Every structure is written in C-alpha cells, then in structure tokens.
Backbone as a printed PyTorch tensor [residue, N CA C, xyz], in Angstrom:
tensor([[[-10.4990, -33.9370, -25.2240],
         [-10.2590, -35.2630, -25.7520],
         [ -8.7800, -35.6150, -25.7540]],

        [[ -7.9010, -34.6430, -25.8110],
         [ -6.4750, -34.9030, -25.9240],
         [ -5.9520, -35.8190, -24.8240]],

        [[ -6.4770, -35.6920, -23.6250],
         [ -5.9810, -36.5260, -22.5370],
         [ -6.2270, -38.0080, -22.8010]],

        [[ -7.1200, -38.3420, -23.7280],
         [ -7.4020, -39.7250, -24.0690],
         [ -6.5520, -40.2330, -25.2290]],

        [[ -5.7940, -39.3570, -25.8540],
         [ -4.9690, -39.7560, -27.0010],
         [ -3.5550, -40.0140, -26.5200]],

        [[ -3.0750, -41.2150, -26.7830],
         [ -1.6980, -41.5620, -26.4610],
         [ -0.9520, -41.7590, -27.7690]],

        [[  0.0500, -40.9090, -27.9950],
         [  0.8260, -40.9980, -29.2320],
         [  1.8530, -42.1200, -29.1260]],

        [[  1.9630, -42.8930, -30.2000],
         [  3.0020, -43.9140, -30.2970],
         [  4.3220, -43.2920, -30.7520]],

        [[  4.2010, -42.2280, -31.5630],
         [  5.3590, -41.5570, -32.1470],
         [  5.1360, -40.0560, -32.0410]],

        [[  6.1700, -39.3170, -31.6500],
         [  6.1050, -37.8570, -31.6260],
         [  7.1240, -37.3010, -32.6150]],

        [[  6.6650, -36.3760, -33.4500],
         [  7.5370, -35.6840, -34.3930],
         [  7.6160, -34.2360, -33.9390]],

        [[  8.8010, -33.8090, -33.5310],
         [  8.9820, -32.4380, -33.0610],
         [  9.4660, -31.5770, -34.2190]],

        [[  8.5290, -30.8550, -34.8290],
         [  8.8460, -29.9600, -35.9350],
         [  8.6630, -28.5030, -35.5350]],

        [[  8.7060, -28.2460, -34.2440],
         [  8.6000, -26.8650, -33.7830],
         [  9.7670, -26.0700, -34.3490]],

        [[  9.4780, -24.8540, -34.7570],
         [ 10.4330, -23.9170, -35.3420],
         [ 10.7900, -24.2330, -36.7940]],

        [[ 10.3070, -25.3410, -37.3480],
         [ 10.5140, -25.6100, -38.7750],
         [  9.5170, -24.7770, -39.5710]],

        [[  9.9670, -24.2060, -40.6730],
         [  9.0760, -23.3960, -41.5010],
         [  8.3580, -24.2760, -42.5080]],

        [[  7.2620, -23.7580, -43.0100],
         [  6.4400, -24.4620, -43.9860],
         [  7.2620, -24.7020, -45.2550]],

        [[  7.2340, -25.8650, -45.8480],
         [  6.4040, -27.0400, -45.5580],
         [  7.1020, -28.0830, -44.6900]],

        [[  8.1030, -27.6730, -43.9150],
         [  8.8900, -28.6120, -43.1200],
         [  8.0990, -29.5750, -42.2610]],

        [[  7.1510, -29.0820, -41.4270],
         [  6.4070, -30.0190, -40.5820],
         [  5.6320, -31.0680, -41.3870]],

        [[  5.0280, -30.6490, -42.4760],
         [  4.2820, -31.6010, -43.3130],
         [  5.2330, -32.6190, -43.9300]],

        [[  6.3740, -32.1660, -44.4030],
         [  7.3410, -33.0830, -45.0110],
         [  7.8890, -34.0560, -43.9650]],

        [[  8.1180, -33.5710, -42.7410],
         [  8.5500, -34.4660, -41.6590],
         [  7.5040, -35.5430, -41.4070]],

        [[  6.2400, -35.1370, -41.3890],
         [  5.1490, -36.0740, -41.1540],
         [  5.0610, -37.1060, -42.2740]],

        [[  5.0870, -36.6410, -43.5080],
         [  4.9780, -37.5560, -44.6520],
         [  6.1070, -38.5830, -44.6260]],

        [[  7.3250, -38.1160, -44.3750],
         [  8.4610, -39.0310, -44.3420],
         [  8.3340, -40.0890, -43.2590]],

        [[  7.8450, -39.6990, -42.0980],
         [  7.7240, -40.6390, -40.9810],
         [  6.5600, -41.6090, -41.1820]],

        [[  5.4300, -41.1050, -41.6690],
         [  4.2430, -41.9490, -41.8420],
         [  4.5370, -43.1170, -42.7770]],

        [[  5.3860, -42.9040, -43.7660],
         [  5.7300, -43.9740, -44.7190],
         [  6.3820, -45.1720, -44.0320]],

        [[  6.9480, -44.9600, -42.8550],
         [  7.6670, -46.0360, -42.1500],
         [  6.8250, -46.6980, -41.0620]],

        [[  5.5880, -46.2310, -40.8730],
         [  4.7720, -46.6860, -39.7410],
         [  3.6880, -47.6640, -40.1590]],

        [[  3.3020, -48.5040, -39.2290],
         [  2.2480, -49.4830, -39.4540],
         [  0.8770, -48.8460, -39.2500]],

        [[ -0.1470, -49.3850, -39.9180],
         [ -1.5140, -48.9080, -39.6920],
         [ -1.8740, -49.0250, -38.2070]],

        [[ -2.6130, -48.0260, -37.7280],
         [ -3.0230, -47.9890, -36.3330],
         [ -2.0930, -47.1780, -35.4470]],

        [[ -0.9300, -46.8110, -35.9740],
         [  0.0120, -46.0010, -35.2040],
         [ -0.5340, -44.5870, -35.0390]],

        [[ -0.4770, -44.0650, -33.8280],
         [ -0.9170, -42.7020, -33.5480],
         [  0.3220, -41.8110, -33.4800]],

        [[  0.2730, -40.7310, -34.2480],
         [  1.3920, -39.8000, -34.3570],
         [  0.9840, -38.4410, -33.8010]],

        [[  1.8930, -37.8440, -33.0360],
         [  1.7050, -36.4630, -32.5810],
         [  2.7460, -35.6080, -33.2960]],

        [[  2.2740, -34.6720, -34.1060],
         [  3.1450, -33.7210, -34.7880],
         [  3.1110, -32.4130, -34.0110]],

        [[  4.2620, -31.9840, -33.5280],
         [  4.3670, -30.7100, -32.8210],
         [  4.8760, -29.6680, -33.8190]],

        [[  4.1700, -28.5480, -33.9290],
         [  4.5450, -27.5340, -34.9070],
         [  4.2230, -26.1330, -34.4050]],

        [[  5.0570, -25.1840, -34.7970],
         [  4.7850, -23.7710, -34.5240],
         [  4.2940, -23.0790, -35.7920]],

        [[  4.1900, -23.8240, -36.8830],
         [  3.7790, -23.2860, -38.1800],
         [  2.2590, -23.3530, -38.3030]],

        [[  1.6100, -22.1810, -38.2780],
         [  0.1450, -22.1190, -38.3430],
         [ -0.4070, -22.8270, -39.5880]],

        [[  0.2910, -22.7180, -40.7030],
         [ -0.1940, -23.3480, -41.9400],
         [ -0.3430, -24.8630, -41.8070]],

        [[  0.3860, -25.4560, -40.8860],
         [  0.2710, -26.9060, -40.6850],
         [ -1.1300, -27.3090, -40.2580]],

        [[ -1.8400, -26.4030, -39.5930],
         [ -3.1840, -26.7450, -39.1120],
         [ -4.1770, -26.8900, -40.2570]],

        [[ -3.8280, -26.3940, -41.4360],
         [ -4.6660, -26.6090, -42.6190],
         [ -3.9990, -27.5570, -43.6120]],

        [[ -2.6750, -27.4460, -43.7670],
         [ -1.9570, -28.2930, -44.7280],
         [ -2.0150, -29.7700, -44.3470]],

        [[ -1.8120, -30.0600, -43.0680],
         [ -1.7950, -31.4570, -42.6300],
         [ -3.1630, -32.1210, -42.8350]],

        [[ -4.2760, -31.5050, -42.3860],
         [ -5.5760, -32.1450, -42.6460],
         [ -5.8660, -32.3540, -44.1360]],

        [[ -5.4530, -31.4050, -44.9860],
         [ -5.6540, -31.5840, -46.4350],
         [ -4.8770, -32.7860, -46.9370]],

        [[ -3.6360, -32.9370, -46.4950],
         [ -2.8310, -34.0780, -46.9180],
         [ -3.4190, -35.3850, -46.3890]],

        [[ -3.8850, -35.3680, -45.1390],
         [ -4.4790, -36.5720, -44.5590],
         [ -5.6720, -37.0390, -45.3740]],

        [[ -6.5040, -36.1030, -45.8270],
         [ -7.6550, -36.4560, -46.6650],
         [ -7.2000, -37.1430, -47.9440]],

        [[ -6.1690, -36.5980, -48.5640],
         [ -5.6550, -37.1730, -49.8160],
         [ -4.9920, -38.5280, -49.5880]],

        [[ -4.2570, -38.6440, -48.4800],
         [ -3.4920, -39.8650, -48.2120],
         [ -4.3290, -40.9600, -47.5490]],

        [[ -5.4800, -40.5730, -46.9890],
         [ -6.3610, -41.5600, -46.3910],
         [ -6.1080, -41.8540, -44.9310]],

        [[ -5.3060, -41.0250, -44.2810],
         [ -5.0690, -41.1900, -42.8410],
         [ -6.1100, -40.3870, -42.0720]],

        [[ -6.1980, -40.6420, -40.7670],
         [ -7.2600, -40.0260, -39.9690],
         [ -6.7230, -38.9240, -39.0570]],

        [[ -7.3580, -37.7590, -39.1160],
         [ -7.0600, -36.6740, -38.1910],
         [ -7.8300, -36.9510, -36.9090]],

        [[ -7.1180, -37.0440, -35.7940],
         [ -7.7650, -37.2910, -34.5090],
         [ -8.0830, -35.9870, -33.7900]],

        [[ -7.1220, -35.0530, -33.7870],
         [ -7.3420, -33.7920, -33.0840],
         [ -6.2300, -32.8090, -33.3950]],

        [[ -6.5720, -31.5330, -33.3510],
         [ -5.5800, -30.4570, -33.3850],
         [ -5.7180, -29.7150, -32.0660]],

        [[ -4.6450, -29.7110, -31.3100],
         [ -4.6290, -29.0900, -29.9910],
         [ -3.7770, -27.8150, -30.0650]],

        [[ -4.3670, -26.6780, -29.7390],
         [ -3.6260, -25.4210, -29.7450],
         [ -3.1330, -25.1210, -28.3310]],

        [[ -1.8380, -24.9810, -28.2040],
         [ -1.2120, -24.6300, -26.9370],
         [ -0.7150, -23.1950, -27.0220]],

        [[ -0.0950, -22.6950, -25.9600],
         [  0.3750, -21.3150, -25.9510],
         [  1.4280, -21.0370, -27.0250]],

        [[  2.3300, -21.9990, -27.2590],
         [  3.4590, -21.7330, -28.1490],
         [  3.5690, -22.6640, -29.3510]],

        [[  2.6530, -23.6230, -29.4830],
         [  2.6670, -24.5150, -30.6510],
         [  1.3500, -25.2940, -30.7300]],

        [[  1.2240, -26.0680, -31.7880],
         [  0.0850, -26.9610, -31.9820],
         [  0.5720, -28.3880, -31.9210]],

        [[ -0.2770, -29.2600, -31.3950],
         [ -0.0880, -30.7070, -31.4850],
         [ -1.1710, -31.2240, -32.4210]],

        [[ -0.7510, -31.8910, -33.4720],
         [ -1.6880, -32.4750, -34.4250],
         [ -1.5890, -33.9880, -34.2900]],

        [[ -2.6870, -34.6150, -33.9250],
         [ -2.7230, -36.0550, -33.7080],
         [ -3.3480, -36.7370, -34.9130]],

        [[ -2.6590, -37.7350, -35.4350],
         [ -3.1990, -38.4740, -36.5670],
         [ -3.0610, -39.9790, -36.2950]],

        [[ -3.8920, -40.7310, -36.9930],
         [ -3.7600, -42.1990, -36.9600],
         [ -3.4460, -42.6810, -38.3660]],

        [[ -2.3930, -43.4560, -38.4780],
         [ -2.0010, -44.0200, -39.7630],
         [ -2.9950, -45.1170, -40.1270]],

        [[ -3.4780, -45.1090, -41.3630],
         [ -4.4210, -46.1470, -41.8070],
         [ -3.8230, -46.9950, -42.8980]]])
C-alpha cells in the first residue's frame, strides 16, 4: 500500500532517541491542516507503538507503518 501514499510532509527523526520522534511529530502536527499526510522516519522501535497510541488519543489516523532495512516510515493523516 505504501506506493499509494504520498506524504505532504516528511519528518526525519532517524537516530533520535525516544521520545524524540514522537515529540517531533506532535510539534509538527500542531502546525498542519486537516487532511495533511505526514511521513515520520524513525530508527526508534518504540515509535511503532508510541505513535499509534498517541494518534488514538489525538484523533489522527494511522495510514501505515512501513519497516525498511534501517528505519521505519510511519504514515499518518492529520484530522
């Protein structure tokens, strides 16, 4: 499915330690309009659980978590 997702904004949080990637995402999402698709790049495994938990609380939509050889891409849609 990833090939069908086009990110409007990319947040490169690779090499940031927990909770850095989540904090980067939260800070950026506050500035974005509903419908914006965000790709969060992270090497922090905990982000694959922390981000979806935060999305549930904040009301944004998780589109996909893509695992690559050296990092994850987490796609979300701002609501």
